[in-house]
C-alpha positions as CSV (number, residue, x, y, z in Angstrom):
1,M,12.3,-48.8,-14.1
2,L,10.7,-45.1,-13.2
3,Y,8.7,-45.4,-16.3
4,R,7.8,-48.9,-15.6
5,F,6.5,-47.6,-12.1
6,C,4.4,-44.9,-13.7
7,G,2.7,-47.1,-16.1
8,K,1.6,-48.9,-13.4
9,F,0.4,-45.9,-10.9
10,L,-1.4,-44.5,-14.1
11,E,-3.2,-48.1,-14.6
12,Y,-4.1,-48.4,-10.8
13,C,-5.7,-44.7,-11.3
14,R,-7.8,-45.5,-14.1
15,L,-8.7,-48.6,-11.8
16,A,-9.2,-46.4,-8.7
17,D,-11.9,-44.3,-11.2
18,F,-10.0,-41.2,-11.1
19,S,-11.3,-38.7,-13.7
20,N,-9.8,-37.9,-17.0
21,R,-8.4,-34.9,-16.2
22,S,-6.9,-36.0,-13.2
23,I,-5.1,-38.7,-15.1
24,Q,-4.2,-36.2,-17.6
25,A,-2.6,-34.3,-15.0
26,L,-0.6,-37.4,-13.6
27,E,0.6,-38.2,-16.9
28,I,2.2,-34.7,-17.3
29,R,3.6,-34.3,-13.9
30,L,5.1,-37.8,-14.2
31,G,6.5,-37.0,-17.4
32,E,8.4,-34.0,-16.1
33,L,9.7,-36.2,-12.9
34,R,11.3,-38.8,-15.5
35,A,13.2,-35.4,-17.6
36,F,14.4,-34.7,-13.5
37,A,15.5,-37.7,-13.3
38,R,17.1,-38.3,-16.5
39,A,18.6,-34.8,-15.7
40,R,19.9,-35.8,-12.2
41,K,21.2,-39.5,-13.3
42,L,18.7,-40.9,-11.0
43,K,18.1,-44.1,-12.6
44,S,16.5,-46.3,-10.2
45,I,13.4,-45.5,-7.8
46,K,15.2,-46.0,-4.7
47,D,17.9,-43.5,-5.8
48,I,15.5,-40.5,-5.3
49,K,15.6,-38.9,-2.0
50,Y,13.5,-36.4,-0.5
51,L,15.6,-33.1,-1.1
52,H,15.3,-34.6,-5.1
53,L,11.4,-34.1,-4.4
54,V,12.1,-30.7,-3.2
55,A,14.0,-29.7,-5.8
56,F,12.0,-31.2,-8.7
57,T,8.9,-29.4,-7.4
58,A,10.2,-26.1,-6.3
59,E,13.2,-25.5,-9.1
60,F,12.9,-27.8,-12.4
61,N,12.2,-25.6,-15.1
62,H,11.2,-22.5,-12.9
63,P,7.7,-23.6,-12.1
64,S,4.8,-21.6,-11.4
65,V,2.7,-21.8,-7.8
66,H,0.0,-23.9,-9.4
67,V,2.4,-26.1,-11.2
68,R,4.1,-26.7,-8.3
69,K,1.1,-27.4,-6.7
70,S,0.2,-29.8,-9.0
71,R,3.6,-31.7,-8.8
72,V,3.1,-32.3,-5.1
73,W,0.0,-33.9,-5.2
74,T,1.3,-35.8,-7.8
75,L,4.3,-37.1,-6.0
76,R,1.8,-37.7,-2.8
77,Q,-0.3,-39.9,-5.0
78,F,2.5,-41.5,-6.7
79,Y,4.5,-42.5,-3.4
80,H,1.8,-43.7,-1.8
81,F,1.0,-46.2,-4.5
82,L,4.6,-47.1,-4.3
83,S,4.3,-47.5,-0.2
84,L,1.1,-49.3,-0.7
85,H,2.8,-52.2,-3.0
86,G,6.0,-52.4,-1.3
87,Y,8.1,-50.7,-3.9
88,A,9.3,-47.6,-2.0
89,Q,9.2,-45.6,1.5
90,N,6.8,-42.8,1.4
91,I,9.2,-39.7,1.1
92,A,6.6,-37.3,-0.6
93,K,3.8,-37.5,2.5
94,K,5.5,-34.4,4.3
95,L,5.9,-32.2,1.2
96,P,4.0,-29.2,1.8
97,Y,1.9,-27.4,-0.6
98,P,3.0,-24.2,-1.6
99,K,0.7,-20.9,-0.3
100,I,-1.1,-19.5,-3.2
101,D,-2.2,-15.8,-2.7
102,K,-5.5,-15.2,-3.3
103,T,-6.0,-12.4,-6.2
104,V,-9.4,-10.3,-6.5
105,P,-11.8,-12.7,-8.5
106,R,-13.0,-10.7,-11.8
107,F,-16.5,-10.7,-13.1
108,L,-18.4,-9.1,-16.3
109,T,-20.4,-6.0,-15.6
110,Q,-23.9,-6.2,-16.9
111,D,-22.9,-3.7,-20.0
112,E,-20.3,-5.8,-20.8
113,Y,-22.2,-9.1,-20.8
114,N,-25.0,-7.0,-22.7
115,R,-22.9,-6.2,-25.3
116,L,-21.8,-10.1,-25.6
117,I,-25.3,-10.7,-25.5
118,C,-26.2,-8.3,-28.6
119,H,-22.9,-9.3,-30.4
120,F,-23.7,-12.8,-30.3
121,S,-27.4,-12.0,-31.2
122,S,-26.7,-10.2,-34.1
123,R,-24.4,-13.2,-35.5
124,A,-27.1,-15.6,-34.8
125,T,-29.6,-15.0,-38.2
126,T,-29.6,-18.3,-40.0
127,D,-26.1,-19.4,-39.2
128,L,-26.1,-22.5,-37.2
129,R,-22.5,-21.6,-35.5
130,G,-23.9,-18.1,-34.6
131,H,-26.9,-19.7,-32.6
132,R,-24.4,-22.2,-31.1
133,N,-22.3,-19.5,-29.9
134,L,-25.1,-17.5,-28.4
135,V,-26.4,-20.7,-26.6
136,I,-22.9,-21.1,-25.1
137,I,-22.8,-17.2,-23.6
138,L,-26.2,-17.7,-22.3
139,L,-25.3,-21.0,-20.3
140,L,-22.0,-20.0,-19.2
141,G,-23.2,-16.2,-17.8
142,T,-26.8,-17.2,-16.3
143,L,-26.5,-20.7,-15.1
144,G,-22.4,-20.2,-14.9
145,L,-22.0,-23.8,-16.1
146,R,-18.3,-25.3,-15.9
147,T,-15.9,-26.0,-19.3
148,S,-16.1,-29.8,-18.7
149,T,-20.1,-29.6,-18.1
150,L,-20.8,-27.2,-20.9
151,L,-18.4,-29.4,-23.3
152,T,-19.8,-32.6,-22.3
153,L,-23.7,-31.8,-23.4
154,N,-25.4,-33.7,-25.4
155,V,-29.1,-33.0,-27.3
156,T,-30.6,-35.3,-25.3
157,D,-29.6,-33.5,-22.1
158,V,-32.1,-30.8,-23.1
159,D,-35.4,-30.7,-22.8
160,S,-36.7,-27.4,-24.0
161,S,-40.3,-27.8,-23.7
162,C,-40.5,-28.6,-19.9
163,G,-37.0,-26.2,-19.3
164,L,-35.0,-28.5,-17.6
165,I,-31.1,-29.5,-18.5
166,W,-29.1,-32.3,-16.8
167,L,-25.8,-31.6,-16.2
168,Q,-22.9,-34.2,-15.8
169,E,-20.8,-32.2,-13.2
170,K,-17.4,-33.2,-11.7
171,G,-17.0,-36.1,-9.8
172,R,-19.5,-37.9,-12.2
173,R,-22.5,-36.3,-10.6
174,T,-25.8,-36.1,-12.3
175,R,-27.9,-33.0,-11.7
176,S,-30.5,-31.1,-13.3
177,L,-31.6,-27.5,-13.4
178,I,-34.5,-25.0,-14.9
179,L,-33.8,-23.2,-17.6
180,P,-35.4,-19.4,-17.9
181,Q,-37.9,-19.0,-20.7
182,I,-35.8,-16.6,-22.9
183,L,-33.1,-19.6,-23.1
184,C,-35.6,-22.0,-23.5
185,E,-36.8,-20.3,-26.8
186,I,-33.3,-19.9,-28.2
187,I,-32.3,-23.3,-27.5
188,E,-35.5,-24.8,-29.5
189,H,-34.6,-22.8,-32.2
190,Y,-31.3,-24.1,-32.1
191,L,-32.1,-27.7,-32.0
192,N,-34.2,-27.4,-35.0
193,L,-31.3,-25.8,-36.9
194,L,-29.0,-28.7,-35.8
195,E,-31.8,-31.3,-36.9
196,R,-30.1,-34.0,-34.7
197,K,-32.0,-35.9,-31.9
198,Q,-28.7,-37.6,-30.5
199,A,-25.3,-36.0,-30.9
200,P,-23.4,-33.3,-29.1
201,L,-25.1,-30.3,-28.4
202,F,-22.2,-28.3,-29.5
203,T,-20.5,-29.3,-32.5
204,T,-17.9,-28.0,-35.0
205,R,-18.1,-27.5,-38.9
206,K,-17.7,-31.3,-39.1
207,G,-20.0,-32.4,-37.1
208,K,-17.6,-33.2,-33.8
209,R,-17.7,-31.8,-30.3
210,I,-15.9,-28.4,-29.5
211,S,-13.2,-28.6,-27.5
212,Q,-11.8,-26.3,-25.1
213,R,-9.3,-24.6,-27.5
214,T,-12.9,-23.6,-29.8
215,L,-14.0,-21.7,-26.7
216,Q,-11.3,-19.7,-26.4
217,N,-11.1,-18.5,-29.9
218,I,-14.8,-18.0,-29.7
219,F,-14.3,-15.6,-26.8
220,R,-10.9,-14.1,-28.1
221,D,-12.8,-12.9,-31.2
222,A,-15.6,-11.5,-29.1
223,A,-13.3,-9.9,-26.7
224,D,-11.5,-8.2,-29.7
225,R,-14.3,-7.1,-31.4
226,L,-15.9,-5.5,-28.6
227,N,-12.7,-4.2,-27.3
228,I,-13.3,-5.7,-23.8
229,K,-9.9,-5.6,-21.8
230,K,-10.7,-8.8,-19.6
231,P,-9.5,-12.4,-20.6
232,L,-12.5,-13.8,-21.4
233,H,-13.0,-17.5,-20.3
234,A,-15.5,-19.7,-18.8
235,R,-14.2,-19.0,-15.2
236,L,-15.2,-15.3,-15.9
237,F,-18.5,-16.3,-16.8
238,R,-19.3,-18.2,-13.8
239,H,-18.4,-15.6,-11.4
240,T,-20.5,-13.3,-13.3
241,A,-23.8,-15.5,-13.2
242,A,-22.9,-16.0,-9.4
243,T,-22.4,-12.6,-9.0
244,H,-25.6,-11.0,-10.8
245,L,-27.7,-13.8,-9.5
246,T,-27.0,-12.8,-5.5
247,R,-28.4,-9.4,-6.4
248,V,-31.7,-10.8,-6.9
249,A,-31.6,-14.3,-4.9
250,D,-30.6,-15.8,-1.8
251,I,-26.9,-17.4,-1.5
252,D,-28.9,-20.6,-0.9
253,I,-30.2,-20.6,-4.5
254,T,-26.7,-19.6,-6.0
255,Q,-25.4,-22.7,-4.5
256,N,-28.0,-25.0,-6.3
257,V,-27.6,-23.4,-9.5
258,L,-23.7,-23.4,-9.4
259,G,-23.8,-27.0,-8.2
260,H,-21.8,-26.2,-5.0
261,S,-21.6,-29.0,-2.5
262,R,-20.3,-26.7,0.3
263,R,-21.6,-23.0,1.3
264,A,-18.0,-21.6,1.5
265,N,-17.6,-22.5,-2.2
266,T,-20.4,-20.3,-3.5
267,I,-19.4,-17.2,-1.2
268,K,-15.9,-17.5,-2.8
269,Y,-18.1,-16.9,-6.3
270,A,-20.9,-14.4,-4.9
271,H,-19.0,-11.2,-4.9
272,L,-20.1,-8.1,-2.9
273,N,-22.7,-6.4,-4.7
274,P,-22.0,-2.6,-5.4
275,D,-25.5,-1.5,-5.3
276,Q,-26.2,-2.8,-1.9
277,Y,-22.8,-1.4,-0.4
278,A,-23.7,2.1,-1.6
279,V,-27.2,1.5,0.0
280,Y,-25.8,0.7,3.1
281,M,-23.3,3.5,3.3
282,K,-25.9,6.1,2.5
283,R,-27.9,4.4,5.7
284,H,-24.5,4.2,8.0
285,P,-25.5,6.5,11.1
286,Y,-22.2,8.3,11.1
287,M,-22.2,8.7,7.3
288,C,-23.8,12.2,5.8
289,D,-23.5,14.0,2.4
290,C,-20.2,15.7,3.1
291,L,-18.7,14.0,5.9
292,N,-17.7,17.1,7.4
293,T,-19.6,17.7,10.8
294,N,-19.1,19.8,13.9
295,H,-19.4,18.5,17.8
296,S,-23.1,19.5,17.8
297,G,-23.6,16.8,15.0
298,R,-24.5,19.5,12.5
299,C,-23.0,19.7,8.9
300,A,-20.2,22.5,9.4
301,R,-21.2,23.4,5.6
302,K,-24.6,23.3,5.3
303,E,-25.6,23.8,9.1
304,T,-28.2,20.9,9.0
305,L,-28.6,17.8,11.5
306,C,-26.9,14.9,9.9
307,R,-29.2,12.5,8.2
308,P,-29.1,8.8,9.8
């Protein structure tokens, strides 16, 4: 019976225009819920109580905090559907989301990113795959594209002569961005090698659209060859693009490039520029070169007035 309700719920989500990634996540979590029900010998949806849901979200198969959050979201959506159609009461409405500790975000330094560009540039001679990887690294590191946006790009989404690229963002939003001149030249050369007017922009050797696993293999191979200790992934490049862009541009420009609807989301990506921080500390009125002054304001070692 639980399997039948799960099937109806997923069909309802497709009709409600849930994204493909959301439906995939729901299918995974509902499969875990069915496995939990079999282990506890819960045959009917009415046999599942609130304490069962708490045990499922927090204990079943020792989930991580992100899996627990995904389970709570799935149960809230699922039981809302059940109560909406009169199948069961919404006992998941008060399930608390787990608290996720904030981590210090990472980004690539200019030296690390330059090494990556040089690595992929050396392989982009006449090899189509080498040019493909170079374009991918430049799009991720300069525009901060999301993985889903990058993988859905088609040849028709890029106009290198006008310097424009059209992006399919999450939430089925479409927007355009201006490409830097050097990136336009590299993409135009890549399109000439691709020799296709209507196809995915980034393809495998068999001509199919590349997958997220292919991206992971590209990043892993580059990190091993360049001895980069940070795990390379698309989110790291997104942080890198935001960090280096805020060094030369306003936060509003960074928000437009990243495609955020809220300014607060951009601030999470744009890290404190250490160069600006060092300049500020030198200009701070209570800072001097030696940080060791006497009561008269004179440097105890140099016997000179502290500079503002």
